[in-house]
PyMOL CGO cylinders between C-alpha atoms (Angstrom):
from pymol import cmd
from pymol.cgo import CYLINDER

trace = [
    CYLINDER, -64.06, 18.21, -87.98, -62.91, 15.70, -85.37, 0.3, 1, 1, 1, 1, 1, 1,
    CYLINDER, -62.91, 15.70, -85.37, -60.17, 13.17, -86.21, 0.3, 1, 1, 1, 1, 1, 1,
    CYLINDER, -60.17, 13.17, -86.21, -60.94, 9.44, -86.31, 0.3, 1, 1, 1, 1, 1, 1,
    CYLINDER, -60.94, 9.44, -86.31, -58.43, 8.95, -83.50, 0.3, 1, 1, 1, 1, 1, 1,
    CYLINDER, -58.43, 8.95, -83.50, -56.74, 11.37, -81.11, 0.3, 1, 1, 1, 1, 1, 1,
    CYLINDER, -56.74, 11.37, -81.11, -57.36, 15.08, -80.80, 0.3, 1, 1, 1, 1, 1, 1,
    CYLINDER, -57.36, 15.08, -80.80, -56.51, 18.28, -82.65, 0.3, 1, 1, 1, 1, 1, 1,
    CYLINDER, -56.51, 18.28, -82.65, -54.91, 21.00, -80.52, 0.3, 1, 1, 1, 1, 1, 1,
    CYLINDER, -54.91, 21.00, -80.52, -54.90, 24.56, -81.79, 0.3, 1, 1, 1, 1, 1, 1,
    CYLINDER, -54.90, 24.56, -81.79, -54.44, 28.01, -80.33, 0.3, 1, 1, 1, 1, 1, 1,
    CYLINDER, -54.44, 28.01, -80.33, -50.95, 27.43, -78.88, 0.3, 1, 1, 1, 1, 1, 1,
    CYLINDER, -50.95, 27.43, -78.88, -48.08, 29.90, -79.25, 0.3, 1, 1, 1, 1, 1, 1,
    CYLINDER, -48.08, 29.90, -79.25, -44.36, 29.24, -79.64, 0.3, 1, 1, 1, 1, 1, 1,
    CYLINDER, -44.36, 29.24, -79.64, -41.85, 31.28, -77.66, 0.3, 1, 1, 1, 1, 1, 1,
    CYLINDER, -41.85, 31.28, -77.66, -38.15, 31.27, -78.58, 0.3, 1, 1, 1, 1, 1, 1,
    CYLINDER, -38.15, 31.27, -78.58, -38.56, 29.85, -82.08, 0.3, 1, 1, 1, 1, 1, 1,
    CYLINDER, -38.56, 29.85, -82.08, -41.02, 29.60, -84.95, 0.3, 1, 1, 1, 1, 1, 1,
    CYLINDER, -41.02, 29.60, -84.95, -42.52, 26.76, -86.95, 0.3, 1, 1, 1, 1, 1, 1,
    CYLINDER, -42.52, 26.76, -86.95, -41.45, 26.36, -90.58, 0.3, 1, 1, 1, 1, 1, 1,
    CYLINDER, -41.45, 26.36, -90.58, -44.27, 24.68, -92.54, 0.3, 1, 1, 1, 1, 1, 1,
    CYLINDER, -44.27, 24.68, -92.54, -42.05, 23.97, -95.54, 0.3, 1, 1, 1, 1, 1, 1,
    CYLINDER, -42.05, 23.97, -95.54, -39.42, 22.16, -93.45, 0.3, 1, 1, 1, 1, 1, 1,
    CYLINDER, -39.42, 22.16, -93.45, -41.97, 20.72, -90.99, 0.3, 1, 1, 1, 1, 1, 1,
    CYLINDER, -41.97, 20.72, -90.99, -39.56, 21.66, -88.21, 0.3, 1, 1, 1, 1, 1, 1,
    CYLINDER, -39.56, 21.66, -88.21, -38.62, 24.31, -85.68, 0.3, 1, 1, 1, 1, 1, 1,
    CYLINDER, -38.62, 24.31, -85.68, -36.64, 27.28, -86.96, 0.3, 1, 1, 1, 1, 1, 1,
    CYLINDER, -36.64, 27.28, -86.96, -34.99, 30.36, -85.47, 0.3, 1, 1, 1, 1, 1, 1,
    CYLINDER, -34.99, 30.36, -85.47, -37.33, 33.23, -84.58, 0.3, 1, 1, 1, 1, 1, 1,
    CYLINDER, -37.33, 33.23, -84.58, -37.49, 36.27, -86.80, 0.3, 1, 1, 1, 1, 1, 1,
    CYLINDER, -37.49, 36.27, -86.80, -35.80, 39.32, -85.23, 0.3, 1, 1, 1, 1, 1, 1,
    CYLINDER, -35.80, 39.32, -85.23, -37.91, 41.07, -82.56, 0.3, 1, 1, 1, 1, 1, 1,
    CYLINDER, -37.91, 41.07, -82.56, -40.70, 38.47, -82.74, 0.3, 1, 1, 1, 1, 1, 1,
    CYLINDER, -40.70, 38.47, -82.74, -41.27, 36.94, -79.30, 0.3, 1, 1, 1, 1, 1, 1,
    CYLINDER, -41.27, 36.94, -79.30, -44.36, 34.78, -79.87, 0.3, 1, 1, 1, 1, 1, 1,
    CYLINDER, -44.36, 34.78, -79.87, -45.76, 33.09, -82.97, 0.3, 1, 1, 1, 1, 1, 1,
    CYLINDER, -45.76, 33.09, -82.97, -48.92, 31.01, -83.40, 0.3, 1, 1, 1, 1, 1, 1,
    CYLINDER, -48.92, 31.01, -83.40, -48.26, 27.28, -83.63, 0.3, 1, 1, 1, 1, 1, 1,
    CYLINDER, -48.26, 27.28, -83.63, -49.92, 25.24, -86.35, 0.3, 1, 1, 1, 1, 1, 1,
    CYLINDER, -49.92, 25.24, -86.35, -52.66, 22.78, -85.38, 0.3, 1, 1, 1, 1, 1, 1,
    CYLINDER, -52.66, 22.78, -85.38, -51.18, 19.69, -83.74, 0.3, 1, 1, 1, 1, 1, 1,
    CYLINDER, -51.18, 19.69, -83.74, -52.69, 16.23, -84.08, 0.3, 1, 1, 1, 1, 1, 1,
    CYLINDER, -52.69, 16.23, -84.08, -52.09, 14.16, -80.94, 0.3, 1, 1, 1, 1, 1, 1,
    CYLINDER, -52.09, 14.16, -80.94, -52.58, 10.42, -81.48, 0.3, 1, 1, 1, 1, 1, 1,
    CYLINDER, -52.58, 10.42, -81.48, -52.56, 7.99, -78.53, 0.3, 1, 1, 1, 1, 1, 1,
    CYLINDER, -52.56, 7.99, -78.53, -49.81, 5.37, -78.66, 0.3, 1, 1, 1, 1, 1, 1,
    CYLINDER, -49.81, 5.37, -78.66, -47.71, 3.22, -76.39, 0.3, 1, 1, 1, 1, 1, 1,
    CYLINDER, -47.71, 3.22, -76.39, -44.51, 5.02, -75.42, 0.3, 1, 1, 1, 1, 1, 1,
    CYLINDER, -44.51, 5.02, -75.42, -42.29, 2.12, -76.54, 0.3, 1, 1, 1, 1, 1, 1,
    CYLINDER, -42.29, 2.12, -76.54, -43.85, 2.27, -80.03, 0.3, 1, 1, 1, 1, 1, 1,
    CYLINDER, -43.85, 2.27, -80.03, -43.07, 5.98, -80.56, 0.3, 1, 1, 1, 1, 1, 1,
    CYLINDER, -43.07, 5.98, -80.56, -39.99, 6.96, -82.53, 0.3, 1, 1, 1, 1, 1, 1,
    CYLINDER, -39.99, 6.96, -82.53, -39.38, 10.65, -81.72, 0.3, 1, 1, 1, 1, 1, 1,
    CYLINDER, -39.38, 10.65, -81.72, -36.70, 10.93, -84.40, 0.3, 1, 1, 1, 1, 1, 1,
    CYLINDER, -36.70, 10.93, -84.40, -34.60, 14.09, -84.26, 0.3, 1, 1, 1, 1, 1, 1,
    CYLINDER, -34.60, 14.09, -84.26, -36.83, 16.12, -81.96, 0.3, 1, 1, 1, 1, 1, 1,
    CYLINDER, -36.83, 16.12, -81.96, -37.10, 18.58, -79.08, 0.3, 1, 1, 1, 1, 1, 1,
    CYLINDER, -37.10, 18.58, -79.08, -39.22, 17.83, -76.02, 0.3, 1, 1, 1, 1, 1, 1,
    CYLINDER, -39.22, 17.83, -76.02, -41.09, 21.12, -75.72, 0.3, 1, 1, 1, 1, 1, 1,
    CYLINDER, -41.09, 21.12, -75.72, -42.81, 22.11, -72.47, 0.3, 1, 1, 1, 1, 1, 1,
    CYLINDER, -42.81, 22.11, -72.47, -46.28, 23.65, -72.72, 0.3, 1, 1, 1, 1, 1, 1,
    CYLINDER, -46.28, 23.65, -72.72, -47.23, 26.27, -70.13, 0.3, 1, 1, 1, 1, 1, 1,
    CYLINDER, -47.23, 26.27, -70.13, -50.50, 28.04, -69.36, 0.3, 1, 1, 1, 1, 1, 1,
    CYLINDER, -50.50, 28.04, -69.36, -48.83, 31.48, -69.38, 0.3, 1, 1, 1, 1, 1, 1,
    CYLINDER, -48.83, 31.48, -69.38, -45.50, 33.02, -70.37, 0.3, 1, 1, 1, 1, 1, 1,
    CYLINDER, -45.50, 33.02, -70.37, -44.67, 33.35, -66.68, 0.3, 1, 1, 1, 1, 1, 1,
    CYLINDER, -44.67, 33.35, -66.68, -43.14, 29.96, -66.07, 0.3, 1, 1, 1, 1, 1, 1,
    CYLINDER, -43.14, 29.96, -66.07, -43.29, 30.17, -62.30, 0.3, 1, 1, 1, 1, 1, 1,
    CYLINDER, -43.29, 30.17, -62.30, -46.06, 28.60, -60.29, 0.3, 1, 1, 1, 1, 1, 1,
    CYLINDER, -46.06, 28.60, -60.29, -46.69, 26.55, -57.21, 0.3, 1, 1, 1, 1, 1, 1,
    CYLINDER, -46.69, 26.55, -57.21, -45.02, 23.14, -57.22, 0.3, 1, 1, 1, 1, 1, 1,
    CYLINDER, -45.02, 23.14, -57.22, -47.57, 20.37, -57.48, 0.3, 1, 1, 1, 1, 1, 1,
    CYLINDER, -47.57, 20.37, -57.48, -47.23, 16.82, -56.17, 0.3, 1, 1, 1, 1, 1, 1,
    CYLINDER, -47.23, 16.82, -56.17, -45.79, 15.80, -59.58, 0.3, 1, 1, 1, 1, 1, 1,
    CYLINDER, -45.79, 15.80, -59.58, -42.84, 18.12, -59.05, 0.3, 1, 1, 1, 1, 1, 1,
    CYLINDER, -42.84, 18.12, -59.05, -43.92, 20.39, -61.92, 0.3, 1, 1, 1, 1, 1, 1,
    CYLINDER, -43.92, 20.39, -61.92, -45.16, 23.95, -61.69, 0.3, 1, 1, 1, 1, 1, 1,
    CYLINDER, -45.16, 23.95, -61.69, -48.95, 24.36, -61.66, 0.3, 1, 1, 1, 1, 1, 1,
    CYLINDER, -48.95, 24.36, -61.66, -48.35, 26.50, -64.76, 0.3, 1, 1, 1, 1, 1, 1,
    CYLINDER, -48.35, 26.50, -64.76, -46.97, 23.44, -66.61, 0.3, 1, 1, 1, 1, 1, 1,
    CYLINDER, -46.97, 23.44, -66.61, -49.38, 21.50, -68.86, 0.3, 1, 1, 1, 1, 1, 1,
    CYLINDER, -49.38, 21.50, -68.86, -47.54, 18.78, -70.82, 0.3, 1, 1, 1, 1, 1, 1,
    CYLINDER, -47.54, 18.78, -70.82, -44.48, 18.04, -72.96, 0.3, 1, 1, 1, 1, 1, 1,
    CYLINDER, -44.48, 18.04, -72.96, -44.93, 17.83, -76.74, 0.3, 1, 1, 1, 1, 1, 1,
    CYLINDER, -44.93, 17.83, -76.74, -42.30, 16.42, -79.08, 0.3, 1, 1, 1, 1, 1, 1,
    CYLINDER, -42.30, 16.42, -79.08, -41.47, 18.76, -81.97, 0.3, 1, 1, 1, 1, 1, 1,
    CYLINDER, -41.47, 18.76, -81.97, -39.36, 17.82, -85.00, 0.3, 1, 1, 1, 1, 1, 1,
    CYLINDER, -39.36, 17.82, -85.00, -36.20, 19.86, -85.50, 0.3, 1, 1, 1, 1, 1, 1,
    CYLINDER, -36.20, 19.86, -85.50, -33.67, 20.15, -88.28, 0.3, 1, 1, 1, 1, 1, 1,
    CYLINDER, -33.67, 20.15, -88.28, -30.51, 18.02, -88.18, 0.3, 1, 1, 1, 1, 1, 1,
    CYLINDER, -30.51, 18.02, -88.18, -28.34, 21.14, -87.89, 0.3, 1, 1, 1, 1, 1, 1,
    CYLINDER, -28.34, 21.14, -87.89, -29.72, 21.76, -84.37, 0.3, 1, 1, 1, 1, 1, 1,
    CYLINDER, -29.72, 21.76, -84.37, -29.65, 19.83, -81.12, 0.3, 1, 1, 1, 1, 1, 1,
    CYLINDER, -29.65, 19.83, -81.12, -32.13, 19.87, -78.26, 0.3, 1, 1, 1, 1, 1, 1,
    CYLINDER, -32.13, 19.87, -78.26, -29.55, 21.85, -76.27, 0.3, 1, 1, 1, 1, 1, 1,
    CYLINDER, -29.55, 21.85, -76.27, -29.73, 24.60, -78.91, 0.3, 1, 1, 1, 1, 1, 1,
    CYLINDER, -29.73, 24.60, -78.91, -33.45, 25.07, -78.18, 0.3, 1, 1, 1, 1, 1, 1,
    CYLINDER, -33.45, 25.07, -78.18, -33.09, 24.66, -74.40, 0.3, 1, 1, 1, 1, 1, 1,
    CYLINDER, -33.09, 24.66, -74.40, -30.64, 27.59, -74.37, 0.3, 1, 1, 1, 1, 1, 1,
    CYLINDER, -30.64, 27.59, -74.37, -33.26, 29.72, -76.15, 0.3, 1, 1, 1, 1, 1, 1,
    CYLINDER, -33.26, 29.72, -76.15, -35.92, 28.79, -73.60, 0.3, 1, 1, 1, 1, 1, 1,
    CYLINDER, -35.92, 28.79, -73.60, -38.25, 27.41, -76.27, 0.3, 1, 1, 1, 1, 1, 1,
    CYLINDER, -38.25, 27.41, -76.27, -41.71, 26.59, -74.95, 0.3, 1, 1, 1, 1, 1, 1,
    CYLINDER, -41.71, 26.59, -74.95, -45.32, 26.61, -76.06, 0.3, 1, 1, 1, 1, 1, 1,
    CYLINDER, -45.32, 26.61, -76.06, -47.98, 28.66, -74.32, 0.3, 1, 1, 1, 1, 1, 1,
    CYLINDER, -47.98, 28.66, -74.32, -51.74, 28.20, -74.14, 0.3, 1, 1, 1, 1, 1, 1,
    CYLINDER, -51.74, 28.20, -74.14, -52.24, 31.95, -74.00, 0.3, 1, 1, 1, 1, 1, 1,
    CYLINDER, -52.24, 31.95, -74.00, -50.42, 35.26, -74.03, 0.3, 1, 1, 1, 1, 1, 1,
    CYLINDER, -50.42, 35.26, -74.03, -50.42, 37.76, -71.18, 0.3, 1, 1, 1, 1, 1, 1,
    CYLINDER, -50.42, 37.76, -71.18, -51.68, 41.29, -71.79, 0.3, 1, 1, 1, 1, 1, 1,
]
cmd.load_cgo(trace, "trace")
């Protein structure tokens, strides 16, 4: 079912962390688990100045786990799709997740 406004995005995978539904926030990965399915995300259009990201991590979304690609005119890799803002717990900082290389992927390599 389509939302009244915006778009639902599903089928993404998290790398470097997992999503905790109870806490509605990012959490450490379970041992030996590299990729986990991300819950459905509802993206609603809004003016940037009206968005309060709260305590969040700006997560890059890539087409594949291989983060390399040709540089486009925007300065991003052609493998890069978009940044999504994910809530995180107060005990963590964005730097914590950057060090773990947290990203979302549109698909997994074989």
